[in-house]
C-alpha positions as CSV (number, residue, x, y, z in Angstrom):
1,M,462.2,-28.0,93.2
2,L,462.5,-27.4,96.9
3,R,466.2,-26.5,96.6
4,E,465.3,-23.8,94.0
5,R,462.5,-22.4,96.2
6,L,464.8,-22.3,99.3
7,A,467.6,-20.7,97.3
8,L,465.2,-17.9,96.1
9,I,464.0,-17.3,99.6
10,L,467.5,-17.0,100.9
11,L,468.6,-14.8,98.1
12,F,465.7,-12.4,97.8
13,K,463.5,-12.6,100.9
14,C,465.9,-12.9,103.8
15,A,467.2,-9.7,105.2
16,D,470.4,-11.2,106.7
17,P,473.4,-10.4,104.4
18,R,475.2,-13.6,105.6
19,L,472.6,-15.7,103.8
20,K,473.5,-14.1,100.5
21,E,476.8,-16.0,100.6
22,V,475.1,-19.5,100.7
23,T,474.8,-21.8,97.8
24,L,472.4,-24.7,98.3
25,T,473.8,-27.9,96.7
26,E,471.3,-30.6,97.5
27,V,468.1,-31.4,99.5
28,E,467.4,-34.9,100.7
29,M,463.9,-35.6,101.8
30,G,463.1,-38.3,104.2
31,P,460.8,-41.2,103.1
32,D,457.8,-39.7,105.0
33,L,458.6,-36.2,103.7
34,R,458.7,-34.9,107.3
35,H,462.5,-34.1,107.3
36,A,464.6,-32.4,104.7
37,K,468.3,-32.2,104.9
38,V,469.5,-29.1,103.1
39,F,473.2,-29.1,102.2
40,Y,475.0,-25.9,101.5
41,V,478.4,-24.4,100.7
42,V,479.7,-20.9,101.4
43,R,482.4,-18.8,99.8
44,E,485.9,-19.2,100.9
45,N,486.2,-15.9,102.9
46,V,482.9,-16.4,104.8
47,D,482.8,-17.6,108.4
48,R,480.8,-20.9,108.3
49,D,479.8,-20.7,111.9
50,Q,478.2,-17.2,111.3
51,V,476.3,-18.6,108.3
52,Q,475.0,-21.6,110.3
53,M,473.8,-19.2,113.1
54,A,472.1,-17.0,110.5
55,L,470.4,-20.1,109.0
56,D,469.2,-21.3,112.4
57,K,467.9,-17.8,113.2
58,A,466.0,-17.5,109.9
59,L,464.6,-21.0,110.0
60,G,461.1,-19.9,111.2
61,F,460.9,-17.3,108.4
62,I,462.1,-19.8,105.8
63,K,459.5,-22.3,106.9
64,A,456.7,-19.7,106.7
65,E,457.7,-18.7,103.2
66,V,457.7,-22.4,102.1
67,A,454.3,-22.9,103.7
68,R,453.0,-19.8,101.9
69,E,453.8,-21.4,98.6
70,N,451.8,-24.6,99.4
71,L,454.5,-27.0,98.3
72,F,453.7,-29.7,100.9
73,R,450.6,-31.0,102.7
74,L,452.7,-31.3,105.9
75,M,455.6,-28.9,106.5
76,P,459.0,-30.8,106.7
77,E,461.5,-30.0,109.4
78,F,464.5,-28.4,107.7
79,I,468.0,-29.3,108.8
80,F,470.8,-27.2,107.3
81,L,474.1,-29.0,106.9
82,P,477.4,-27.9,105.4
83,D,478.2,-29.9,102.2
84,A,481.6,-31.5,102.7
85,G,481.7,-32.8,99.1
86,F,483.1,-29.6,97.6
87,D,485.9,-29.5,100.2
88,R,486.8,-33.1,99.4
89,A,486.7,-32.4,95.7
90,A,489.0,-29.3,96.1
91,R,491.4,-31.3,98.2
92,L,491.5,-34.2,95.6
93,E,492.0,-31.7,92.8
94,K,495.1,-30.2,94.6
95,L,496.5,-33.8,95.1
96,F,495.9,-34.5,91.4
97,Q,497.7,-31.3,90.4
98,A,500.6,-32.1,92.7
99,A,500.9,-35.6,91.3
100,K,500.7,-34.3,87.8
101,A,503.5,-31.7,88.5
102,G,505.8,-34.5,89.7
103,P,507.7,-35.2,92.9
104,G,508.4,-32.4,95.3
105,P,511.9,-31.3,96.1
106,E,512.4,-33.5,99.1
107,G,510.2,-36.5,98.0
108,D,510.7,-39.1,95.4
109,S,508.1,-40.5,92.9
110,E,507.8,-43.9,94.7
111,T,505.9,-42.5,97.9
């Protein structure tokens, strides 16, 4: 539920256009609900460092919007982290496609 709320805030309420390029993939809450790791991915042609800076800059606004919706008794501290899972999945997919296509021109099938 928190992931959906955060995604709506980024998409519709934040003025920074860099935040429109973010897709939230997962939110991991700490056992005491005081910390929330928010994992995200960005489109291929978007500078990840610029998006991270925009997220850091908008953090206060995001927390205020979440607080306004009264989701939590205590407001968690949000930590935005890039999700490396999609990069790994894309890299594995390329490896599978290369293996399916057969050996390369200079390699043999036993390597």
